[in-house]
C-alpha angles and dihedrals in degrees: 000000000000129000114226110224101153118122116257114227116235093243089072093056090048091053091047088055090050090050091051091049090050090052092050092048093046093052099032092121090058093047094050094044096246090118119054126241113254138227114326092005089074099065091039089058087054094047094049094044093049090048095049093043090052095045090048086059091049095255125124101215108228091152127047110203093188107055117076092348089299129333141178106273099206093097092054092046088054090052094058099034093236096203092066102123092205090073087076089070085077092055092048092050090047091052090049090062107271117127113252090248093056092040090054093048091048089051090053090051091048090049091052091051089048089055092046090051091051090050091051093049089048090053090049088055092050104040131055100207119071089216090062093052090047090051091051091051093048094049090048094047096045097044125094087275086081093075094044096098093064100036107047146359095252091103088073088063100031097058099052088041091057093047091048091058090046092054091042091054092044092049090048089055099037115011110212140141097259093055092048092046090050090051091050093050092050092049090051091053090050095046096052091066120086091238107050086140093093088061094043091051092049092048094049091046090050092050092051092047091047093053092049096045097045099038107139095014110122098201103073094047108033098032114040091018092058092051090049092054091049091051092051091049092049097045104037097148093048092049089048090051091052090049091051092049090051091050091049090053089060093060100081092051093045091050091050093051089048090052091048090055090062091066094226091128124047133201107177094178091060098034098048111132095000118147090205121100089214113097089224091062120109132211118241091239091056090051094047090058088069100053124124115270099216099196090059091059092063093049092046092050102058112007137065092003089161086068097053118136132192108281094036119121115252135165121173113262091239090072091065092045088055090054091050095046093043094046091108096039093102133261119270127196090242091055088052090048093051092045093050091046093051093043093051091052091044092056089054093044096058088064111195093008086082130030094235098088094044089055093048092046090055099043108026112064100211094058086074091063106058135048137179096084088182088074087077086071091069100029099048118354100058095046091044091047090052091051089048090053090048091050091051089048094052093044089051096051088091090064091076095057117132097256091053100034100114098044086048093051091048091052092047090052092050092049093052093042090052090048093049091048090051093054095042089055091058128083102282091221090065095055120075116220096245089063088076092041089052089051090052094048089047092053090048092050097048091045092051089047089072087068096042092126091063106101096230090057092064090079098034100050096061090052092049090048092050092051093046090055102036109041096077098042091050090059090046089052091048092055092044093049090049091060098045116123135197119263112288090232137002115261112260086224092064092069132063092289091149090062116087104228121196122204119260093225138039098221107128091198091055091047093052092049096048116118098213106145093216092058099047113124103226131157105281117239093204125005145131118296089243093059092045088053091054094045095049099042108031123077107259093233092052090047091054089055087060101039105038097067108076097212132015125196117214132184100205142028129232120193118238124206103218091193093057107035120176103204095187087060091050090052089054093051093047096051099038095047093220116186098255129105109214108223131173109270092236090060104031094084092054093059113097116199116208092198113049093180111113114240116232088235139350111276127227104219112225132184091260097045095049088049092052091047092052091049091049 
């Protein structure tokens, strides 16, 4: 691997600023809260807000009283990686006067830019020419990864993953403490989530691809490897400290998996069909539902781009033109490495469309604990594909040398003519106008590249490159932004969810009919086994009689054998409102009632009645 030390002309930084401004403008409605978060980003907003609200009050939230009528919060803490210190940026922005909604959106934007910066620095480490690193950044920023902050939680894994590979590359080139510490910090961020297995899979696939691509090459092993061994020998205590920190970061996840094995919490949607006794285990059929549908990628790449939605695959057209133009630029070992890495992950991502994932699910334990194989598309395949395109671009720069200028120009003309013919043969309604503009800017750029050694071209070529990449994505973003909608419902965590509100009336019919989102009796995603038993075995109407009142006042206790539940009896108690609190038999004897007089009927405690009782 090469270390990029060449000076970056100022025009590149100016264009990077323009690209960042274009991103902010394109997604301004997301950043200001006018457009709603989408898909998985919605519950993650809830998880993070509940965590930060609780921590700001000095409480570590192991129980969430809001979700599913109360549930153990450990699973949701694992989802967000609660020890990520960057979350506190949201609290600081909130304290500075921004609403929490805007502060959270700004944090997501900042996190995306942080990931883009890491990707750019990684490209600078890999490629010699500043133009190549700039191309990699532009393709990354204008791909479908750009909408990721507002559509899903994958950004929380993508960003530390990118920075890990940056620090790994930097350490491989120049072993020092800062690079190792950076690697350790990124690994810690990745390990504190409940699904670090995406990263582990990517890392193992990269190691396998690296061994295959560089087999027989002395440089990676005898050069950088020798310096790495010397560093470890010279800084034993520091290396040991980093190893200890990494081991500590594994503890929350290990404790959660240990807790899941006890079966106290259930998640039937996730656990359906699993042969694992651990609640966190997943059935192979559930996992296969989340594999990549390859034919859709082709359609989403070139056609109907004015209909793109968040979550659709998209790479700027210019990336594919680079591959076509650079086809005869020679094959490098790094290109082989990137291709093998991406292909290995792809074979896993298609789930049951290839036998690879089935084999890994059977023989590698952690493949039983995570699903959504299509997430590899965003976490690994798109970034690796962009680096592969950049490698092809840099390897092909030699095609435009003076002694091969005219054959190069002829080939460039043929590639763009073939591309134009391909699009003209399609239904014109499926091709957006900037596709042709992008083709024209691409032809202009590659033609001008033949004169790249002329001094005046040093300022013109970066601009042409920027336009060739950006014109089509900006139209795609404009169409996408046009169709954005507000959130379908306000988050329950935006209200006074920490305040225990009692109803204003004691009418059971009115309570059952209320439309309060927090009191809806839906199938729980994750809850205690007792609540799942009630939900699955008790008539929903009878269950609402029990759950809708916030607080019930009983005069006597009846023991309940949890190992021999009679659900029809529970239904009777719930609907008849008999004066008996059903308590686990092991605890019933420990309850002391101050008033032994039997109430005529169980009371629904309201705001007025509890006030009158406190006055009395």
